[in-house]
N, CA, C, O and the ligand as a Tripos MOL2 file, in Angstrom:
@<TRIPOS>MOLECULE
protein
  245   243    62     0     0
PROTEIN
NO_CHARGES

@<TRIPOS>ATOM
      1 N           0.8250   -1.2090    0.0000 N.3       1 MET1
      2 CA          0.0000    0.0000    0.0000 C.3       1 MET1
      3 C           0.8560    1.2540    0.0000 C.2       1 MET1
      4 O           1.8750    1.3330    0.6860 O.2       1 MET1
      5 N           0.4380    2.1940   -0.7540 N.am      2 ALA2
      6 CA          1.1920    3.4550   -0.8290 C.3       2 ALA2
      7 C           0.8830    4.3200    0.3790 C.2       2 ALA2
      8 O          -0.2670    4.4990    0.7810 O.2       2 ALA2
      9 N           1.9290    4.8320    0.9200 N.am      3 LYS3
     10 CA          1.7510    5.7660    2.0380 C.3       3 LYS3
     11 C           1.8570    7.1800    1.5050 C.2       3 LYS3
     12 O           2.9500    7.7230    1.3420 O.2       3 LYS3
     13 N           0.7410    7.7430    1.2460 N.am      4 LYS4
     14 CA          0.7610    9.0630    0.6150 C.3       4 LYS4
     15 C          -0.0020   10.0730    1.4800 C.2       4 LYS4
     16 O          -1.2270   10.0220    1.5950 O.2       4 LYS4
     17 N           0.7310   10.9540    2.0590 N.am      5 GLY5
     18 CA          0.1040   12.0330    2.8170 C.3       5 GLY5
     19 C          -0.5340   11.5970    4.1170 C.2       5 GLY5
     20 O          -1.2270   12.3810    4.7650 O.2       5 GLY5
     21 N          -0.3060   10.3500    4.5050 N.am      6 ALA6
     22 CA         -0.9420    9.8600    5.7200 C.3       6 ALA6
     23 C          -0.1930   10.3260    6.9610 C.2       6 ALA6
     24 O          -0.7870   10.5750    8.0100 O.2       6 ALA6
     25 N           1.1230   10.4370    6.8190 N.am      7 ARG7
     26 CA          1.9200   10.8070    7.9860 C.3       7 ARG7
     27 C           2.4080   12.2370    7.8670 C.2       7 ARG7
     28 O           2.8020   12.6950    6.7940 O.2       7 ARG7
     29 N           2.3720   12.9170    8.9760 N.am      8 GLU8
     30 CA          2.9130   14.2750    8.9800 C.3       8 GLU8
     31 C           3.9140   14.4130   10.1120 C.2       8 GLU8
     32 O           3.7960   13.7730   11.1580 O.2       8 GLU8
     33 N           4.8910   15.2560    9.8790 N.am      9 ILE9
     34 CA          5.9470   15.4430   10.8720 C.3       9 ILE9
     35 C           5.4750   16.4190   11.9420 C.2       9 ILE9
     36 O           4.9980   17.5140   11.6410 O.2       9 ILE9
     37 N           5.6170   16.0060   13.1780 N.am     10 VAL10
     38 CA          5.2440   16.8700   14.2910 C.3      10 VAL10
     39 C           6.3980   16.9160   15.2950 C.2      10 VAL10
     40 O           7.2140   15.9970   15.3710 O.2      10 VAL10
     41 N           6.4420   17.9880   16.0470 N.am     11 GLY11
     42 CA          7.4150   18.0970   17.1170 C.3      11 GLY11
     43 C           6.7630   17.7050   18.4270 C.2      11 GLY11
     44 O           5.5460   17.8110   18.5810 O.2      11 GLY11
     45 N           7.5670   17.2550   19.3600 N.am     12 LEU12
     46 CA          7.0530   16.9430   20.6930 C.3      12 LEU12
     47 C           7.6380   17.9320   21.6930 C.2      12 LEU12
     48 O           8.8540   18.0170   21.8680 O.2      12 LEU12
     49 N           6.7520   18.6760   22.3410 N.am     13 VAL13
     50 CA          7.1640   19.7390   23.2450 C.3      13 VAL13
     51 C           6.8400   19.3510   24.6860 C.2      13 VAL13
     52 O           5.7350   18.8960   24.9850 O.2      13 VAL13
     53 N           7.8000   19.5340   25.5600 N.am     14 CYS14
     54 CA          7.5910   19.2730   26.9800 C.3      14 CYS14
     55 C           6.5270   20.2200   27.5220 C.2      14 CYS14
     56 O           6.5690   21.4270   27.2830 O.2      14 CYS14
     57 N           5.5930   19.6630   28.2410 N.am     15 LYS15
     58 CA          4.4950   20.4920   28.7610 C.3      15 LYS15
     59 C           4.9650   21.4070   29.8770 C.2      15 LYS15
     60 O           4.3620   22.4500   30.1300 O.2      15 LYS15
     61 N           6.0200   21.0240   30.5300 N.am     16 THR16
     62 CA          6.4830   21.7990   31.6760 C.3      16 THR16
     63 C           7.3880   22.9620   31.2640 C.2      16 THR16
     64 O           7.1460   24.1120   31.6320 O.2      16 THR16
     65 N           8.4390   22.6460   30.4910 N.am     17 CYS17
     66 CA          9.4030   23.6960   30.1560 C.3      17 CYS17
     67 C           9.2600   24.1910   28.7210 C.2      17 CYS17
     68 O           9.9630   25.1160   28.3150 O.2      17 CYS17
     69 N           8.3800   23.6020   27.9680 N.am     18 LYS18
     70 CA          8.0420   24.0370   26.6040 C.3      18 LYS18
     71 C           9.1710   23.8610   25.5990 C.2      18 LYS18
     72 O           9.1290   24.4420   24.5150 O.2      18 LYS18
     73 N          10.1550   23.0870   25.9350 N.am     19 SER19
     74 CA         11.2330   22.8910   24.9680 C.3      19 SER19
     75 C          10.9110   21.7160   24.0540 C.2      19 SER19
     76 O          10.3930   20.6850   24.4840 O.2      19 SER19
     77 N          11.2360   21.9070   22.7790 N.am     20 GLN20
     78 CA         10.9580   20.8460   21.8150 C.3      20 GLN20
     79 C          12.0900   19.8420   21.8400 C.2      20 GLN20
     80 O          13.2100   20.1450   21.4270 O.2      20 GLN20
     81 N          11.8020   18.6610   22.3180 N.am     21 ASN21
     82 CA         12.8390   17.6660   22.5230 C.3      21 ASN21
     83 C          12.8630   16.5930   21.4420 C.2      21 ASN21
     84 O          13.9000   15.9760   21.1960 O.2      21 ASN21
     85 N          11.7530   16.3770   20.8160 N.am     22 TYR22
     86 CA         11.6750   15.2950   19.8390 C.3      22 TYR22
     87 C          10.9370   15.7330   18.5870 C.2      22 TYR22
     88 O          10.1030   16.6380   18.6040 O.2      22 TYR22
     89 N          11.2790   15.0510   17.4980 N.am     23 VAL23
     90 CA         10.5070   15.2060   16.2660 C.3      23 VAL23
     91 C          10.0770   13.8180   15.8330 C.2      23 VAL23
     92 O          10.8870   12.8920   15.7820 O.2      23 VAL23
     93 N           8.8200   13.6840   15.5280 N.am     24 THR24
     94 CA          8.3080   12.3750   15.1430 C.3      24 THR24
     95 C           7.2910   12.5390   14.0320 C.2      24 THR24
     96 O           6.9640   13.6560   13.6320 O.2      24 THR24
     97 N           6.7990   11.4260   13.5420 N.am     25 THR25
     98 CA          5.7300   11.4840   12.5550 C.3      25 THR25
     99 C           4.4670   10.9360   13.1820 C.2      25 THR25
    100 O           4.5080   10.0930   14.0780 O.2      25 THR25
    101 N           3.3740   11.4190   12.7050 N.am     26 ARG26
    102 CA          2.1070   10.9510   13.2570 C.3      26 ARG26
    103 C           1.1940   10.6220   12.0960 C.2      26 ARG26
    104 O           1.1420   11.3390   11.0970 O.2      26 ARG26
    105 N           0.4850    9.5360   12.2460 N.am     27 ASN27
    106 CA         -0.4340    9.1110   11.1990 C.3      27 ASN27
    107 C          -1.7530    9.8510   11.3710 C.2      27 ASN27
    108 O          -2.5860    9.5110   12.2110 O.2      27 ASN27
    109 N          -1.9040   10.8600   10.5550 N.am     28 LYS28
    110 CA         -3.0540   11.7370   10.6970 C.3      28 LYS28
    111 C          -4.3640   11.0070   10.4190 C.2      28 LYS28
    112 O          -5.3680   11.2230   11.0980 O.2      28 LYS28
    113 N          -4.3360   10.1600    9.4330 N.am     29 VAL29
    114 CA         -5.5580    9.4420    9.0320 C.3      29 VAL29
    115 C          -6.0520    8.5580   10.1690 C.2      29 VAL29
    116 O          -7.2260    8.6010   10.5350 O.2      29 VAL29
    117 N          -5.1470    7.7570   10.7220 N.am     30 ASN30
    118 CA         -5.5260    6.8640   11.8130 C.3      30 ASN30
    119 C          -5.9910    7.6330   13.0420 C.2      30 ASN30
    120 O          -7.0100    7.3040   13.6490 O.2      30 ASN30
    121 N          -5.2290    8.6620   13.3980 N.am     31 MET31
    122 CA         -5.5390    9.4240   14.6060 C.3      31 MET31
    123 C          -6.8950   10.1000   14.4900 C.2      31 MET31
    124 O          -7.6820   10.1070   15.4360 O.2      31 MET31
    125 N          -7.1580   10.6660   13.3260 N.am     32 ASP32
    126 CA         -8.4320   11.3460   13.1290 C.3      32 ASP32
    127 C          -9.5910   10.3580   13.1470 C.2      32 ASP32
    128 O         -10.6760   10.6580   13.6450 O.2      32 ASP32
    129 N          -9.3430    9.1860   12.5980 N.am     33 ALA33
    130 CA        -10.3820    8.1660   12.5380 C.3      33 ALA33
    131 C         -10.7530    7.6770   13.9380 C.2      33 ALA33
    132 O         -11.9070    7.3470   14.2100 O.2      33 ALA33
    133 N          -9.7650    7.6380   14.8050 N.am     34 LYS34
    134 CA        -10.0050    7.1910   16.1770 C.3      34 LYS34
    135 C         -10.6040    8.2890   17.0350 C.2      34 LYS34
    136 O         -11.0130    8.0550   18.1720 O.2      34 LYS34
    137 N         -10.6500    9.4770   16.4840 N.am     35 GLY35
    138 CA        -11.2490   10.5910   17.2000 C.3      35 GLY35
    139 C         -10.3710   11.1430   18.3000 C.2      35 GLY35
    140 O         -10.8500   11.8370   19.1970 O.2      35 GLY35
    141 N          -9.1000   10.8410   18.2340 N.am     36 LYS36
    142 CA         -8.1870   11.3680   19.2390 C.3      36 LYS36
    143 C          -7.7120   12.7580   18.8320 C.2      36 LYS36
    144 O          -7.5940   13.0820   17.6500 O.2      36 LYS36
    145 N          -7.4560   13.5370   19.8170 N.am     37 GLY37
    146 CA         -6.9900   14.8950   19.5550 C.3      37 GLY37
    147 C          -5.4890   14.9400   19.4290 C.2      37 GLY37
    148 O          -4.8930   14.2090   18.6380 O.2      37 GLY37
    149 N          -4.8920   15.7950   20.2060 N.am     38 LYS38
    150 CA         -3.4470   15.9620   20.1800 C.3      38 LYS38
    151 C          -2.7460   14.7500   20.7720 C.2      38 LYS38
    152 O          -3.1830   14.1470   21.7520 O.2      38 LYS38
    153 N          -1.6530   14.4350   20.1340 N.am     39 LEU39
    154 CA         -0.8370   13.3360   20.6100 C.3      39 LEU39
    155 C          -0.1160   13.7480   21.8910 C.2      39 LEU39
    156 O           0.4710   14.8270   21.9710 O.2      39 LEU39
    157 N          -0.1710   12.8750   22.8830 N.am     40 GLN40
    158 CA          0.5570   13.1320   24.1230 C.3      40 GLN40
    159 C           1.3430   11.9000   24.4900 C.2      40 GLN40
    160 O           0.8220   10.7850   24.4590 O.2      40 GLN40
    161 N           2.5740   12.0990   24.8320 N.am     41 ILE41
    162 CA          3.4380   10.9490   25.1080 C.3      41 ILE41
    163 C           4.4330   11.3000   26.2000 C.2      41 ILE41
    164 O           4.9100   12.4320   26.2860 O.2      41 ILE41
    165 N           4.7360   10.3290   27.0210 N.am     42 LYS42
    166 CA          5.7020   10.5600   28.0980 C.3      42 LYS42
    167 C           7.1010   10.2440   27.5960 C.2      42 LYS42
    168 O           7.3840    9.1330   27.1480 O.2      42 LYS42
    169 N           7.9570   11.2310   27.6800 N.am     43 LYS43
    170 CA          9.3320   11.0610   27.2120 C.3      43 LYS43
    171 C          10.2920   11.8030   28.1230 C.2      43 LYS43
    172 O           9.9080   12.6500   28.9290 O.2      43 LYS43
    173 N          11.5530   11.4470   27.9570 N.am     44 TRP44
    174 CA         12.5990   12.0880   28.7480 C.3      44 TRP44
    175 C          12.8160   13.5210   28.2790 C.2      44 TRP44
    176 O          12.9590   13.7810   27.0840 O.2      44 TRP44
    177 N          12.8400   14.4370   29.2260 N.am     45 CYS45
    178 CA         13.1260   15.8330   28.9140 C.3      45 CYS45
    179 C          14.5000   16.1960   29.4710 C.2      45 CYS45
    180 O          14.7770   16.0100   30.6560 O.2      45 CYS45
    181 N          15.3420   16.7120   28.6030 N.am     46 ARG46
    182 CA         16.6990   17.0620   29.0240 C.3      46 ARG46
    183 C          16.7030   18.2800   29.9310 C.2      46 ARG46
    184 O          17.5300   18.3950   30.8360 O.2      46 ARG46
    185 N          15.7730   19.1830   29.6790 N.am     47 GLN47
    186 CA         15.7100   20.4090   30.4740 C.3      47 GLN47
    187 C          15.2730   20.1090   31.9130 C.2      47 GLN47
    188 O          15.8860   20.5620   32.8790 O.2      47 GLN47
    189 N          14.1980   19.3340   32.0170 N.am     48 CYS48
    190 CA         13.6640   18.9950   33.3370 C.3      48 CYS48
    191 C          14.4700   17.8670   33.9850 C.2      48 CYS48
    192 O          14.4240   17.6760   35.2000 O.2      48 CYS48
    193 N          15.1960   17.1380   33.1710 N.am     49 ARG49
    194 CA         15.9940   15.9860   33.6010 C.3      49 ARG49
    195 C          15.1260   14.9180   34.2640 C.2      49 ARG49
    196 O          15.5250   14.2640   35.2280 O.2      49 ARG49
    197 N          13.9590   14.7740   33.7230 N.am     50 LYS50
    198 CA         13.0920   13.6540   34.1060 C.3      50 LYS50
    199 C          12.0360   13.4090   33.0310 C.2      50 LYS50
    200 O          11.9090   14.1830   32.0820 O.2      50 LYS50
    201 N          11.2970   12.3430   33.1880 N.am     51 VAL51
    202 CA         10.2640   12.0170   32.2080 C.3      51 VAL51
    203 C           9.1000   12.9800   32.3790 C.2      51 VAL51
    204 O           8.5690   13.1620   33.4750 O.2      51 VAL51
    205 N           8.7250   13.5820   31.2760 N.am     52 GLN52
    206 CA          7.6330   14.5400   31.2950 C.3      52 GLN52
    207 C           6.6340   14.2120   30.1920 C.2      52 GLN52
    208 O           6.9470   13.5010   29.2370 O.2      52 GLN52
    209 N           5.4620   14.7310   30.3430 N.am     53 LEU53
    210 CA          4.4590   14.5840   29.2940 C.3      53 LEU53
    211 C           4.7910   15.5480   28.1590 C.2      53 LEU53
    212 O           4.9710   16.7460   28.3770 O.2      53 LEU53
    213 N           4.8660   15.0120   26.9650 N.am     54 HIS54
    214 CA          5.1580   15.8260   25.7920 C.3      54 HIS54
    215 C           3.9250   15.9160   24.9240 C.2      54 HIS54
    216 O           3.1690   14.9560   24.7730 O.2      54 HIS54
    217 N           3.7440   17.0780   24.3650 N.am     55 LYS55
    218 CA          2.5900   17.3390   23.5320 C.3      55 LYS55
    219 C           3.0480   17.6270   22.1130 C.2      55 LYS55
    220 O           4.1040   18.2220   21.8990 O.2      55 LYS55
    221 N           2.2610   17.2090   21.1650 N.am     56 GLU56
    222 CA          2.6650   17.4330   19.7750 C.3      56 GLU56
    223 C           2.4490   18.8850   19.3700 C.2      56 GLU56
    224 O           1.5350   19.5580   19.8480 O.2      56 GLU56
    225 N           3.3080   19.3400   18.4860 N.am     57 THR57
    226 CA          3.1400   20.6540   17.8940 C.3      57 THR57
    227 C           3.5100   20.5810   16.4340 C.2      57 THR57
    228 O           4.4590   19.8940   16.0570 O.2      57 THR57
    229 N           2.7700   21.2810   15.6230 N.am     58 THR58
    230 CA          3.0770   21.2820   14.1890 C.3      58 THR58
    231 C           4.0900   22.3560   13.8390 C.2      58 THR58
    232 O           4.6320   22.3820   12.7340 O.2      58 THR58
    233 N           4.3390   23.2460   14.7990 N.am     59 LYS59
    234 CA          5.3110   24.3100   14.5720 C.3      59 LYS59
    235 C           6.7040   23.7970   14.9450 C.2      59 LYS59
    236 O           7.0760   23.7510   16.1180 O.2      59 LYS59
    237 N           7.4400   23.4240   13.9460 N.am     60 LEU60
    238 CA          8.7800   22.9150   14.1840 C.3      60 LEU60
    239 C           9.7690   24.0600   14.2890 C.2      60 LEU60
    240 O           9.7270   25.0260   13.5270 O.2      60 LEU60
    241 N          10.6560   23.9200   15.2540 N.am     61 LYS61
    242 CA         11.6560   24.9790   15.4290 C.3      61 LYS61
    243 C          12.8740   24.6900   14.5550 C.2      61 LYS61
    244 O          13.8320   25.4630   14.5570 O.2      61 LYS61
    245 ZN         10.8290   19.8430   30.2020 Zn       62 ZN62
@<TRIPOS>BOND
     1     1     2 1
     2     2     3 1
     3     3     4 2
     4     3     5 am
     5     5     6 1
     6     6     7 1
     7     7     8 2
     8     7     9 am
     9     9    10 1
    10    10    11 1
    11    11    12 2
    12    11    13 am
    13    13    14 1
    14    14    15 1
    15    15    16 2
    16    15    17 am
    17    17    18 1
    18    18    19 1
    19    19    20 2
    20    19    21 am
    21    21    22 1
    22    22    23 1
    23    23    24 2
    24    23    25 am
    25    25    26 1
    26    26    27 1
    27    27    28 2
    28    27    29 am
    29    29    30 1
    30    30    31 1
    31    31    32 2
    32    31    33 am
    33    33    34 1
    34    34    35 1
    35    35    36 2
    36    35    37 am
    37    37    38 1
    38    38    39 1
    39    39    40 2
    40    39    41 am
    41    41    42 1
    42    42    43 1
    43    43    44 2
    44    43    45 am
    45    45    46 1
    46    46    47 1
    47    47    48 2
    48    47    49 am
    49    49    50 1
    50    50    51 1
    51    51    52 2
    52    51    53 am
    53    53    54 1
    54    54    55 1
    55    55    56 2
    56    55    57 am
    57    57    58 1
    58    58    59 1
    59    59    60 2
    60    59    61 am
    61    61    62 1
    62    62    63 1
    63    63    64 2
    64    63    65 am
    65    65    66 1
    66    66    67 1
    67    67    68 2
    68    67    69 am
    69    69    70 1
    70    70    71 1
    71    71    72 2
    72    71    73 am
    73    73    74 1
    74    74    75 1
    75    75    76 2
    76    75    77 am
    77    77    78 1
    78    78    79 1
    79    79    80 2
    80    79    81 am
    81    81    82 1
    82    82    83 1
    83    83    84 2
    84    83    85 am
    85    85    86 1
    86    86    87 1
    87    87    88 2
    88    87    89 am
    89    89    90 1
    90    90    91 1
    91    91    92 2
    92    91    93 am
    93    93    94 1
    94    94    95 1
    95    95    96 2
    96    95    97 am
    97    97    98 1
    98    98    99 1
    99    99   100 2
   100    99   101 am
   101   101   102 1
   102   102   103 1
   103   103   104 2
   104   103   105 am
   105   105   106 1
   106   106   107 1
   107   107   108 2
   108   107   109 am
   109   109   110 1
   110   110   111 1
   111   111   112 2
   112   111   113 am
   113   113   114 1
   114   114   115 1
   115   115   116 2
   116   115   117 am
   117   117   118 1
   118   118   119 1
   119   119   120 2
   120   119   121 am
   121   121   122 1
   122   122   123 1
   123   123   124 2
   124   123   125 am
   125   125   126 1
   126   126   127 1
   127   127   128 2
   128   127   129 am
   129   129   130 1
   130   130   131 1
   131   131   132 2
   132   131   133 am
   133   133   134 1
   134   134   135 1
   135   135   136 2
   136   135   137 am
   137   137   138 1
   138   138   139 1
   139   139   140 2
   140   139   141 am
   141   141   142 1
   142   142   143 1
   143   143   144 2
   144   143   145 am
   145   145   146 1
   146   146   147 1
   147   147   148 2
   148   147   149 am
   149   149   150 1
   150   150   151 1
   151   151   152 2
   152   151   153 am
   153   153   154 1
   154   154   155 1
   155   155   156 2
   156   155   157 am
   157   157   158 1
   158   158   159 1
   159   159   160 2
   160   159   161 am
   161   161   162 1
   162   162   163 1
   163   163   164 2
   164   163   165 am
   165   165   166 1
   166   166   167 1
   167   167   168 2
   168   167   169 am
   169   169   170 1
   170   170   171 1
   171   171   172 2
   172   171   173 am
   173   173   174 1
   174   174   175 1
   175   175   176 2
   176   175   177 am
   177   177   178 1
   178   178   179 1
   179   179   180 2
   180   179   181 am
   181   181   182 1
   182   182   183 1
   183   183   184 2
   184   183   185 am
   185   185   186 1
   186   186   187 1
   187   187   188 2
   188   187   189 am
   189   189   190 1
   190   190   191 1
   191   191   192 2
   192   191   193 am
   193   193   194 1
   194   194   195 1
   195   195   196 2
   196   195   197 am
   197   197   198 1
   198   198   199 1
   199   199   200 2
   200   199   201 am
   201   201   202 1
   202   202   203 1
   203   203   204 2
   204   203   205 am
   205   205   206 1
   206   206   207 1
   207   207   208 2
   208   207   209 am
   209   209   210 1
   210   210   211 1
   211   211   212 2
   212   211   213 am
   213   213   214 1
   214   214   215 1
   215   215   216 2
   216   215   217 am
   217   217   218 1
   218   218   219 1
   219   219   220 2
   220   219   221 am
   221   221   222 1
   222   222   223 1
   223   223   224 2
   224   223   225 am
   225   225   226 1
   226   226   227 1
   227   227   228 2
   228   227   229 am
   229   229   230 1
   230   230   231 1
   231   231   232 2
   232   231   233 am
   233   233   234 1
   234   234   235 1
   235   235   236 2
   236   235   237 am
   237   237   238 1
   238   238   239 1
   239   239   240 2
   240   239   241 am
   241   241   242 1
   242   242   243 1
   243   243   244 2
@<TRIPOS>SUBSTRUCTURE
     1 MET1         2 RESIDUE 1 A MET
     2 ALA2         6 RESIDUE 1 A ALA
     3 LYS3        10 RESIDUE 1 A LYS
     4 LYS4        14 RESIDUE 1 A LYS
     5 GLY5        18 RESIDUE 1 A GLY
     6 ALA6        22 RESIDUE 1 A ALA
     7 ARG7        26 RESIDUE 1 A ARG
     8 GLU8        30 RESIDUE 1 A GLU
     9 ILE9        34 RESIDUE 1 A ILE
    10 VAL10       38 RESIDUE 1 A VAL
    11 GLY11       42 RESIDUE 1 A GLY
    12 LEU12       46 RESIDUE 1 A LEU
    13 VAL13       50 RESIDUE 1 A VAL
    14 CYS14       54 RESIDUE 1 A CYS
    15 LYS15       58 RESIDUE 1 A LYS
    16 THR16       62 RESIDUE 1 A THR
    17 CYS17       66 RESIDUE 1 A CYS
    18 LYS18       70 RESIDUE 1 A LYS
    19 SER19       74 RESIDUE 1 A SER
    20 GLN20       78 RESIDUE 1 A GLN
    21 ASN21       82 RESIDUE 1 A ASN
    22 TYR22       86 RESIDUE 1 A TYR
    23 VAL23       90 RESIDUE 1 A VAL
    24 THR24       94 RESIDUE 1 A THR
    25 THR25       98 RESIDUE 1 A THR
    26 ARG26      102 RESIDUE 1 A ARG
    27 ASN27      106 RESIDUE 1 A ASN
    28 LYS28      110 RESIDUE 1 A LYS
    29 VAL29      114 RESIDUE 1 A VAL
    30 ASN30      118 RESIDUE 1 A ASN
    31 MET31      122 RESIDUE 1 A MET
    32 ASP32      126 RESIDUE 1 A ASP
    33 ALA33      130 RESIDUE 1 A ALA
    34 LYS34      134 RESIDUE 1 A LYS
    35 GLY35      138 RESIDUE 1 A GLY
    36 LYS36      142 RESIDUE 1 A LYS
    37 GLY37      146 RESIDUE 1 A GLY
    38 LYS38      150 RESIDUE 1 A LYS
    39 LEU39      154 RESIDUE 1 A LEU
    40 GLN40      158 RESIDUE 1 A GLN
    41 ILE41      162 RESIDUE 1 A ILE
    42 LYS42      166 RESIDUE 1 A LYS
    43 LYS43      170 RESIDUE 1 A LYS
    44 TRP44      174 RESIDUE 1 A TRP
    45 CYS45      178 RESIDUE 1 A CYS
    46 ARG46      182 RESIDUE 1 A ARG
    47 GLN47      186 RESIDUE 1 A GLN
    48 CYS48      190 RESIDUE 1 A CYS
    49 ARG49      194 RESIDUE 1 A ARG
    50 LYS50      198 RESIDUE 1 A LYS
    51 VAL51      202 RESIDUE 1 A VAL
    52 GLN52      206 RESIDUE 1 A GLN
    53 LEU53      210 RESIDUE 1 A LEU
    54 HIS54      214 RESIDUE 1 A HIS
    55 LYS55      218 RESIDUE 1 A LYS
    56 GLU56      222 RESIDUE 1 A GLU
    57 THR57      226 RESIDUE 1 A THR
    58 THR58      230 RESIDUE 1 A THR
    59 LYS59      234 RESIDUE 1 A LYS
    60 LEU60      238 RESIDUE 1 A LEU
    61 LYS61      242 RESIDUE 1 A LYS
    62 ZN62       245 GROUP 0 **** ****
């Protein structure tokens, strides 16, 4: 199957310190179909020096 326009690149921003620590891709088609909103994931934050909740952002720095 062709993967065309299904995935978009998003940044992951720490909710606490607002620093963009990760860049990932997200499957827009699947996520929208499931009715989920913004992607949220727990990841290591270098600024906070602990695992923090990261939120997706389309504004890449
Ligand atoms: Zn942080």
